[in-house]
N, C-alpha and C positions, 0 to 999 in steps of 0.2 A: 431360519427366519424367526421361529418362536424364541430362540435364545436372544436374538437381537432385540425383539420386542420386550422380552423380560428385562434385559439390561436397560432398555430405554425407560421402562416403568420405574426401575430401581433408581436410575439417575434422577428422574423427575421427583420421585419420593424424597430422595436425599436433598435435592434443591428446595423442595417444599419445606422440609424440616429445617433446613438452614435458614430459609426466609422466616419461618415462624420463630426460630431461635433468635435471629437478629431483631425481629420485630419486638419480641418480649424484652430483649436486652436493651434496645433503644427506648422502649416504653419506660423501662426502669430509669434510664438516664433522664428522660423528660421529666418524670415525676420527681426524681432526686434533684434535678436542676431547679425545679420550682421550690422545693423545700430549702435548698441552699440559698436561693434568692431571698426567701423570707427570713432565713437566719441572718444573712448579711444585713438585711434591712433593719433588723432589730439592733444590730451592733453599730451601724453607721448612720448618723443623722442625715436625713435626706432633705434636699431642697424643697420638694413638694410638701413634706411634712411640716417644714418651717412655715410654709404658706398658710397652713391652717391655723397657725398660732399668731401670725403677725400680718399686719396690713401690707399690701403690695408696696406702699410708699416708704416702708421702714428702710432706713439706710442699710441695715445689715442684709436684708433680703434683696434690696436693689443691687447690692454688690454681687450677690449670687447670680442674679439675672444677667448682669453685665458680663460676668465671667462666662456664663452659659452662652451668651451671644458670641463672645470671642471664640469659644470652643466650637460652636456650630459653624463659625466661619472657617476655622481650621479644618473641620470635617467636610467643608464644601457642601453642606446639606441642602442649601437653597438651590444649587445648580440642578440637582436631580429631582427635588420635590417641588419644582415650579415649572409649569409648562409655558411655552411662549405666549406672552400676553396675559398670563394668568396671575392670580393672587399668590404672593410669596408663601411657600410651604403648603399650598393647597393641593399639590400633587398633579397627576394627569400627564406628566411627561412620558412619552413613549420611548422605550429603550429597546432597539432591535438586538436580538441575540440569535445564535444558531439554533436555539430551541423554541423560538417564537418571540412574540412582541409582549414586553412587560411594561406596565404603567405604574409609575410611582404613586404611593398612597398619599392621602391628605394627612398631614401631621400637625395641623392647627388644632386648637382646643375645642373644635366643634364637636358636640356630643353625639351627633348623628353620623357624621361622615369622618370625623377626625379622631383625635386621641383624647377627647374631652372626658371620657369615662375611664381612661387608663389611670392606674396608680403608678407611683414611682417604681414599685416592684415590677410592674408590667413592662415599663420602659427599659429598666435595667435588664430584664430577661431578653427583650428583643435585641438590645445592643450587645449584650454579653454572650447570649446563647443562641441568638437567631430564632427565637420562638415568640410569636405574638400571643396575646390572650386567647384562651381556648385551645392551647397546645398546637397552634397553627404554625407549621414549619415555614420559615421564610426562605424564599429563593436567594441564592448567594449573589445575585446581581446587587442585592443590598449587602454591602461589604462587612457583614458581621464577623467574617473570618479575620478582619483587621480590627474592628471595633471591640472585639472581645478583649483586646489588650488595654482598653481605656479603663481608668480607675473608676470606682463607684462614685466618689465625690464629683468627678468630672461629668460622669453620666447624669448624675442628679442635677448638676448645674445646667446642663443642656436641656433637661426636661423642664426645669423651672423657667428657662427662657422660652421654650416652645409654649408652655402654659400661659405665658404673659402676652402672647400674640393675640390679635383679634381673630376670633373664630371665622372660618370661611365655610359656608354651607355648600361645598362643592362635592358632588357625589364622586366616588371612586370608580374609575374605568376598569372593567374586568380585563384580565390578561387575555391575550389571543395566542394560545399555545396548543399545538396538536397533542393527541394522545401518543405516548404515555406521559409527556412532560407536564401536562396539565393536572396530573395526579400528585398532590403534595406528599402523599405517602411514599412515593419513590425517593424522596429526599432522605429517607431513613438510611438508605444504602450510601448515598453521597456523603452524608454527614459521618457515617461510620468510617468511610475511607479517607476523607479529606479534612475533617474539622475536629479540633480539640480546643475547648474553651480554656481561657487562662489569661489573667492580667499580665501586663508587661512587668518583667523583673529586671531591675537595673543590673548592669554589669559592674561589679565592684572594682574591676581592674581598669575601668575607663573613667574619664572625667565627667563631672556633672553635665557639662555642655554636650558631650557625646551622647550621654544617656537621654538627655532631653530631646536631642535630635532623633535618636532611635525611637523614642516614645511617639513623637509626632509622625515620623515617616512610616513606621510599622503599624501605628494605631490609627489615630484620627485622620491623618493624611492619606492613608491607604494607597500609597504610591505604587505598591506592587500590583494593584488591580489593573494598571495599564502597562507599567514598565516590566512586566513579567509575561512569559508565554503561558498559554492555556493548553490543557490536554483535551482529549476528545469529550470528556465529561464536564468541561467547563471549570475545572479547578486549576489554580496556578501551580506550577512546578516548584516545590519548596527547595529543590536543589538548584534552581535557576532564578532566585529572587533578584529583582532589579536588573536582570540580564537582558532586558528588552523583549518586545513582542509586538505582533501585529494585532491591533484592536479589532476584535471580531466585527464583521459586517461593515463597520465604518472604514476599515482598511487603512487607517493611519498607523504608522509605525512609531511606537513609543520606544525611543532608543535606550540601549543599555546604559545604566548609570555606573556600572562597574567595569566598563570596557574602554581602554584607551583609544581604540579604533573608532569609537562612535562619538560619544560626547566629549571624551577626553578631559574629565573633570580634574585630573591630576595636573593639568596645565593651567587651571584657574586658581585664583586665590579665594579664600573663604569670603572675603569682602566682595569680590567680583560676583561670585555665585549668589550671595545673599541679595545683592543689588539687582541681579538678573531676575531672581524669583519675586522680588518686590515690585519691579517695574515692568517686567516682560521684555526689556531691551538691554542690550549691552553692545560694546564695540566688537564683541565676538559673534553676535547674532541676535535673533529675536525669536520669541515664541510664536507659534502658529498652530492652527488646527485646534484640537481639544485642549492643548496646554494653555492657550490664550484664555479659554474659559476658566481654567483653574486659577490663573493669576488674577483675572478680573473679579471672580466671585470669592476667592479665598486668600491666596497668598499675599496680596497687596495689603491686607488688613492685619497681618501678623506683626508682632513686635520685632524690632531689630534683633533683640536677643534670641527670639525663637528662630528667626531666619538664619542667624549666625549659627545656631545649634544644628539646624538642618544641614547647612553647608558643611559644618564640621563632620557630621556623621556621614554624609554622602561621599565626601572627599577621602574619608578614612576607609572606605570599602576596598577590600582587596581586588586588584585588577584581574579580571578573569577573561579568558578567551571565549567569547560567545559564538554560537554558530554563524551569526551574521558577519563575524570578523573574516571568515573565509570567503574571499571574493569569488563570485560565480560568473561565468561567461555566458551571456545570453545571445550574443550575435557573433557572426564570423568576423575575423580580423578585417577583412576587406569592407564589410558593411559598417564596421565600427569606424573605420577611417572616413568613409563616405558620410556617415551621420555627423561626425565631428566637424567636417568641412562645411557641410550644409548648415549645421547648427551655429557656426560662428557668425554667418551672415544674419541669421535670424536673431541672434543675440545683439548684434550691432543695431539692428532695426528696431527692436522692441525692448531691450533690457539695459543697454549700456548707458542710457541717459541717467538712470538712477544708480545702477550698480557699478558704473564706470567701466571703461574698456579694460582696465587692469583687474577688474573683479574685486577691488578693495572697498567698494561702497562709499558712503558718506556718513561718517560718525555713527550715531545710533538711529538716524533716520532711515538709511538704506543699508541693510546689513551686508557685510562682506560675503562674497562667494568663494574667494580665494582662501585656501587653507581652512575651510569650514568643514569640520567633521560631519555635520548633519547633511551636507551635500554629498560627501564622498562615501558615506557608510554604505554597506553592502545593499540593503534594500533601497532601490531607487524610488520607493513608494512615495515618500514625502515630497521629494523634488518634483515628481510627476504631478502629484495632487496640487502642489503649490502653483505650478504653471497652469493647470487646468482650472482650478477653483479660485486662485488668488490667495493672498495672505492678509490677515488682519491682526495687527497688534492690539493688545488690550488697552483700553483707556484706564490709566491709573493716576494716582496722585503724582507719582514720579514721572509719568509720561502722559500728561493730560491731553495732548494733541497728537495721537498716534498716527503714523503714516501707514498706508495700506498698499498692497500690490493688487492691481486689477487682474481679473481672470482672463485667460486666453483660450478657453475651451471653444468659444464661438469663432475665434479668429484662426486658430492653428489646428490642422488636422493631426491625426495620430502620428504620422511620420514626422511632421514638423516638431511636435512636442518631443518625440524621441530624439530628434536631432539636437535641439537646443539643450535638453537635459544631458545628453551625452557630452556635448561640448563643455558645459559648466562643470561636469564631473571629471573632465580630463584636462582642463586649462589651468594655468597659473599655479602649477604644482600639485593640483588635485590629481589623484591617481586611482581612479575608480573605473570599473568596466562600463561599457556602453549599455544602454537600455534599448530594448526592441520595441518597435511599433505595436506588436501584439500585446505587450505588457501594458502599454498606454491604453489600448482598447479596453482591457479588463478593468482598469481603474477609472475610466471615464464614466462608467455606468454603475457607480456604487453610491450609497448615501453620503451626504456631506457630514 
């Protein structure tokens, strides 16, 4: 017994020394990061530094602000840093995570609650290193793991744009996280395991268009934050980037962008994909759920050249077999047949008027369900949630009068939803397994 106690003490001592060593090591990284930021600041002219020398109305600086606004759109900053009904960029939006509820901060130039006292070095360090003033480690719900790839001139331009906004005196809402997740010191371990700072490096073997697309997708666009799976510690799997994943808590499934069985981008043209990203609709389908917000706040404002670059990069991704490509059976063969038969009548009564009896839809107004990979992909999550919650296309310049799908959560019970989803996943050449009423029950009671 004494030997076991002794070994336990030794193990604890070793772990304590390991923690101390890691803490010292990471402390050195933090201080070195600050020094490197200052060194970079001396060698790279910053937009905020220009502001101290020139009036805001100067054409040269106005162009920097305009570029910063464009880049902030590309990063979809306003979507996270604006709560419903709140002032733009004033923060307060609650983001549920498996580790607690986090609220976005105020990033207007307000000196009390926002970033009015920040320097361009402070902002660069937050974007590039994930560290706020005072060596405050930022939670990775802020996608600094992607923003670290953004160049210093682009970060400076974004900062110049944010500094040009009207300040909003809106206090920041404290996060609601249980112990130990509310201890930012625990992020030392997370960063040591999952984060390496570094700007994007172009691939000399690829075209300028491909590299521009990679810069936007991997950096400002932070597409992998949704379209990749997360491990138990909330980090994306670097070996499964863009391979699809279930968005935590919200339970929408962001499909794999490198899987022929899910989105099937190999069957699209670059022009079709670019147009889809810009408008949110196409003859192949429409955006829904969180992706509609991305199109509304961000993608519709990107230039045709940048959208084309994104399409080029995404369609060039090697096609991988993701775990969701393997079809899973949720119900017995007999129940699957019964659900499909019942679902056909429900479809005729509630869905066929828009999506047509043959499932082909009507142009871009009512998306096709036949041969639609997003309907037939393994997780029936999105189809279930669409029936329950409805679907809303984003209002864009290319689609100024979007059509919407009404929710059926109040009209159809869990068995009915499972039946109609099973039917559309198996009709018109779709070849996907049935979904069970029990799965519908789980997804009925999750946040929108």
